[in-house]
N, C-alpha and C positions, 0 to 999 in steps of 0.2 A: 498562348498569351499568358505572361506571368502577372500574378497579383502584384500590385504596388505595395511596397513596404509601408507598414502602418506603424506610427509610434503617437500612443495617446496620451492624454493629459495624466492619466492614471500611471502610464509607463514613466512619465517624467517625474511624478511625484515619488515613485518607487525609487528612482535614481537618487533623490536628494534626501529622502527619509533616512533615519538611523538603520544601520546594517543589521539585519536579522534573517537568519537563514538556518535551515536544519542540516545535519549531516546524518547519514546512515553509515555507521563504522562496521567494516567487516574484518575484525582483527584475525579470524581464523580463515579469510578468504571464503572460498567456495567449499572448503573441508566439512563433511558432513557424515554423520554415521548412519544417514538413510539414504535411500535411493529412489526418491519419489519420481515417478515417470515423467511428470509434467515440469519438473524443476529446470527452470532456464539458467539457474546459477551454478549448478554442479558442472556445467560444461565449460565455466570460464577457467578452470584449471588448465585446459588447453592452452589458453591465452598466456599463461604464465609458466610454460615449459612443461606442463603436465603435472606438476607438484608444487604445493604452495606452502611455504614456511608461515609461522604465525607471526604476528606483529611483534617486535621487539619492546623491552622495556623503554629503551632509549626513544624509539619512535612513538610509543605510547605517550611518553610525557611530552614530546614535541607536539603532537596532535592536541592532547587536552589544553595545553597552554594556548596554542594558536587558535583553538575553536572558541575557548572562553574570551580571549582578547578580541576576536573578530566581530562577536556579536555585541552590538552597542546598545542592548536592552537588558532590564533587570533579571530576567529569567532565561536561563540557557538550558536546553534539553538534550541530553545525550541518547541516542538510538543505538543499541548494540544489536547487531543483525549477523546473518551469514548467508550461506552455510548454517552451521550450528554453533552459535557463540559459546555455549556452555563447554565445548571441547577444550577450551582454554584452561578450564578450573577455576576453582573459587579464589584462589590466590590472585590470579590476574585482575579480578574485579576489585579486590580489596586494595590493590595497588592503585587502581584507577580512581577508586573512591578517595583515597589519600591524595592523589595528584589533583582531583577536583577542588578539594578543599584548600590546597596549596595555592592554586591559582585563581580561586573564586573571586578575590577582590570585591566583596561585597555583594556579588551576584548570587541568586538562588539557583542551585543546580538541582536538575530533575533527571531521572533516569527511566528510560523504557528499554525493554529487552524483548526480542521475538525469539521464541524457542519451538522446537518440534515436541518437547515435553517428555521425551523418553529417557533423558539423563537426569532429571530432577530427583533429589531426594530431599530428606528433612534440613540437611545443612544448607542447600540452595534456598530452601523456603524461609530459613531464618535469615539468611543474608537478604533476600528480597524484602521481607517484612520490616526489617530493622532499618532498612535504608530506603523505604517507600518507593521501591521499584514498581512501576506498572508493567507487568508481563503480558505479553501477546502470545497466545497459545494457539499453535496451528492444528486445526481439527476440522475435517471436512463435512461431518455430519454422522449420521447413524453408521453402525459398524461396517455395512456392506458397501457404503459409498467410501468411507475413510480407507478401509483396508484394500480397495481395488487398485489404488495408486501410490498410498503412503506406506511403502515397506521398507525393510531393513536392505542392507547390502546383501544379505542372503535371501531376500524375497519373502521374508516373514512379515506378517502383519503387526500393527503398532497400535491398534485401537484401544485394547485392554490396558496397555501401558500408559497411554495418554490419560485415560479415564482415572486411573490410580493417581496421576499428577494432579487432576482436577480436585480429587478428594483431599490431596495433601494440601493444596492451595487453600482450600476451605478451611481446614483444620489449622492451618498456620497463619491465616489472616493475610494472605498474599492477595493484592489486588490484581485481578487478571481480566482480560477480555479475550475474544476468539477471533481468528482470522481464518476464513474457509475459501478454498478454491472452488469455484463454480465450474464443474465439468460437465462432460455429456451425461453422466449418471445422475446428475443433479436435476436433469430436465425433468419437468411434471411433478417435482417433490418438493417445492419450495415452501409450502404451508407445513409439511411434515418436518422439514430440516429445521425450520424456525422454531417450532414446537419442541423439538428435541433440545436445541441450544437454551429455550427459556426454562423448560421444565426439568430437564435432567442434567445440563451442564450449569445451568443458573448463570449464563453468561448475560451480564447487564448491558454490555456494548459488542456488538457484532459487526464484522467486516465481511463482506462477500465479494471476492475478486474474481472476475471471469477469466478462464483459461482459454486462450486463442493463440496458438502458436503453430509454426511450420518447421517440418524436420526434414532431415535427409538420413539415409543409411550410410555409415562410414565404416570401412573395414577396420577392425581392431577395436570398435566400440560395441558393448554388449547390449546397447539400446540406441534408437534413433537419436540424432544430434540436433538440438534446437538451434535453428539458424533463422537469418532474415529471409523474408518471403521471396526476395528477388534473387536468391542464390539458385543457380540451375539445378533443376531436379528436386526443389523443395516442394512438399506437399502439405496439406493441412493436417495437423496431428489428429489421429483418431479420437483423442481425449478431449478435444476442443468442444466448447459449449456453442451451439448454434445462436445467431442473432435472435431468432424467434424464441428459442428456448430460454435464453438469458432474459429477455423482456418478460416473458410469462412468468419466469422463476421470481422477479423482482415483484411483479404485480400480485402473485400469490402470497407472498411474504407480507407485502404492504397491507393487503386486505385482513391478514390475521392481526397484524399490529395495531391499525388505526382504529379497530372496534373496542380494543380492550387495553392496551399496552402503552399508549403514549404517555411519555414522562416518568414510566418505570423501566422500560427497556428500550435501548437505542441502537438503531442500525446506521451506520456510518452513511450509506447512500441517502436515507431519508433525511438525516440531519443536513447533509449537503445540499439537498434538493431545496428543503425549506429555506436555507441560506439565500440560495439564489433567488427564490421567490420574494425574499425580503431585501434583496440587493445588498447583502453583505458577503464578505469573503467566505467561501465554502469550508475552507479548512481541510480540503483534499485536492492534491495537486491535479488529478485528472479532470476535475471540473472547474480549475481556474482558467482564465482567459490566456494567460501565459504560465510558463512553468520554469524549471531550472532553479528553484529556491530549495531544493532537498538534495544536496550534493552527497555523493557516495566517496568514502575514503576507503581504499583497499589495504590489505594487510602490509603492503610495502609502501604506502604513502601516495600511491596514485589517486588522482581525484578525477571524478566524472560527473557531468551533470544530472544524471538519473540512474537509477538502479536498473532500468530496462535498457539502457544504451551504453553499458561496459564493453566497448568495443574500441580498437585502437585508434580509429578515426574521431572518436569523441573524447579522447584523452585530453584534460584541461591543464594538467601539471601534476607535480610531485611536491609534497610538503616539506621535503628535504631541500628543494631548490627554490621554492616560492613559499610565502605564507599562505594560509587559507584565505585570509582577508584579500590578499592580491589575487588569488585564483578566483575568488567570488566576484570581485570587480572586472575581471577580465571580458574583453569584447566576446570572446568565444562563448562564455557561459551566457551573456546577455543575449546574444543572437540565437543561441539554441532555445532559450525561454520565448523569444518573441516569435520564433518559427512556428510554435505550437499554434498560434493565431494566423500568422501571415502566410502559411501554405495551405490554408483550408480551401476547399472548393467553394465557388460562389453560392452554390445552393445550400451549403451549410451556413454560411454567414447570413443568408436571407431567410433562414428556417424560423418558424415562429419560436421553437424552443432552443435556439442558439443560445439565449441568456442563461438557460439552464444546463444544457450539455456541454457548450464550449468546445465541441469537437471530441469530447473524452480524451483518453490517453492517446498520444502519437504512436504508441507500440501497436495499436489495433488498426492502424490505417492501412489495410491490405487491399482495399478496392480503390476504385477511381472515379471521381466525380465527372460531370458532363464536360468540364474544361481540363480534365487530365491530372488534377491534383488529387493526391492520396485522400481516400475517404474512409471513415471508421467502417469496420466490417460489421460492427454491432449496431449500426444505425437503425435498422428495422426494430430491433428490441428495445433501443432506447427511446425511440419514438412512441412506441406502444406504452412503455412505462410513464413517460411524461404525460401523455394524453389521460391516461388512467389516473393519475395522482392529482391532476390539475385542480379539480374541484375541492379537494381536501387541503391542498396547499394553500389556495386562495383563502380558505376558511381559517387555517392556522395563522396566515399572514395578518388577517383582519383581527383575530383574537389579540395577536401580539400587539398590533398598532393601538388597541384599546387597553393595553397592559394587562391582558388577561392571559392565563395559561393556555397553552396549545392542547393541553389535554381536554379542553371543552370541545374539541373536534370530535370526540368520540360519540356523544349522542347524536350528532349531525350525521357521522358516518353510519351508525347503526340504522338510523331512519331511512337513510339513502339506500342502504343495502336490504332494506326490508326486515329487519331483524328486531324491529320493536312496533 
C-alpha cells in the first residue's frame, strides 16, 4: 500500500517564497589526486566515459551568471567541490572571483571550498585569506584512522601532509573547518577523535559524516565499485560504520562537548539537533523534512538534485540547454525533494523523534519498514543519539526561550553526569 502524497503548508510557502538554493559545483568532476577507499565520487568518471575534462572558461561564466541571477536573496554562496577542486589551479579561481564581481549586481558573494588538503601551499592560503574563503578540510581523525583509507593513488598515507596544511592555515589566517568520515575504525573512539580535532587541529566547527555504502567487485577496477544497494551482488562495504557504532560515536562526542565546549566549539550534528528542538530550519539537508535545495553542477553543466544521487536517472538538465533557475523550478527537482518525506515508512512518521531525524539522508535507506518502504539503516544509532541528548536539548531550548546562552547548559550537564 502506497503512502498518500503529502503537500504541506510549509511546502506551499516554499514554492511562493523568493528563490534561494545552494549549488555544489564540481568543476574538475570526480578527478582527484587521492584514492580514498570509501569515496563514492571517484566512480562517477565511469558515468562520463572513464575520463572527465575540466570545466571550460565559457561554461564557468555561464554558471556564475545563472547562479547569481537565479537566487532572489541578498547573499549568494558558492561551494567549490570535487573530486579535488584545487587540481584546477589558482588561475581558475581568480577567473571565478572576477566573474562573481562582474555579475554580483549588488548581492554579497561568499565562497566555500572543500579540499583534501594535500595540494595546499602558501599561494593558496593567500588566495583563501584575501578573499574570505571558508575552507572545509577533509581529515578523519588521528593518524591511524585517517591513513587507513585516505591514501594517494600509489597507496601512500596523507595524514602528515594534511597536518602541514592545518599549520599553514593557522599561519595564513585562513578560516577552516573539518569534515570527517565516520567509518568502522571510528567506532568506540568518538571522544578521542573529538579531542584530537579540538586540541590538535583546533577546528572550531566539525562535521562527522557516516560512511555506509554498498560495493561490487568489477573486473578492471583496482578497488570495489560503490553502487546502489539494490544492484545484484552488492554487499555492505567493509569500511561502513554500524548503526549502533554511529550512535555511540555521536553520544561519546556529545558527552565531551556538552560539559565544557558549548558556545566555543561547534559540531554540525548538535547544531542541527538543537534547531529541530527549537522548531527552526536545521541548516543541514539530511535533517530537513524535504530536500533538493542543494543542487550539484557537474564539470560539463549537468545538474542533479543531490550529491549522493548523481546517476543518469536523476539528471535534471544541463545549464547549456536550460537556466539554473528553470532547472530549480522543475517538477522533477520538486518531486525529488518531497519524496524524502513522502516515501518514509509509517513507523518513521509516527516516531517520537521524527521531528528531529526526518528520516535522515535518503542515501542511507537500505532497510525496509513494516509497510515495505525504505528505512534508514542508521535508525538504531540515531534513536540512541536522540534519546541520549533529549534532556540537554530541552534545557538549551528553554535557555534560548529566555534569551540566555545555550552555554548555560554546561553546569546542568556536569551535575547530571555526576561531575560536580
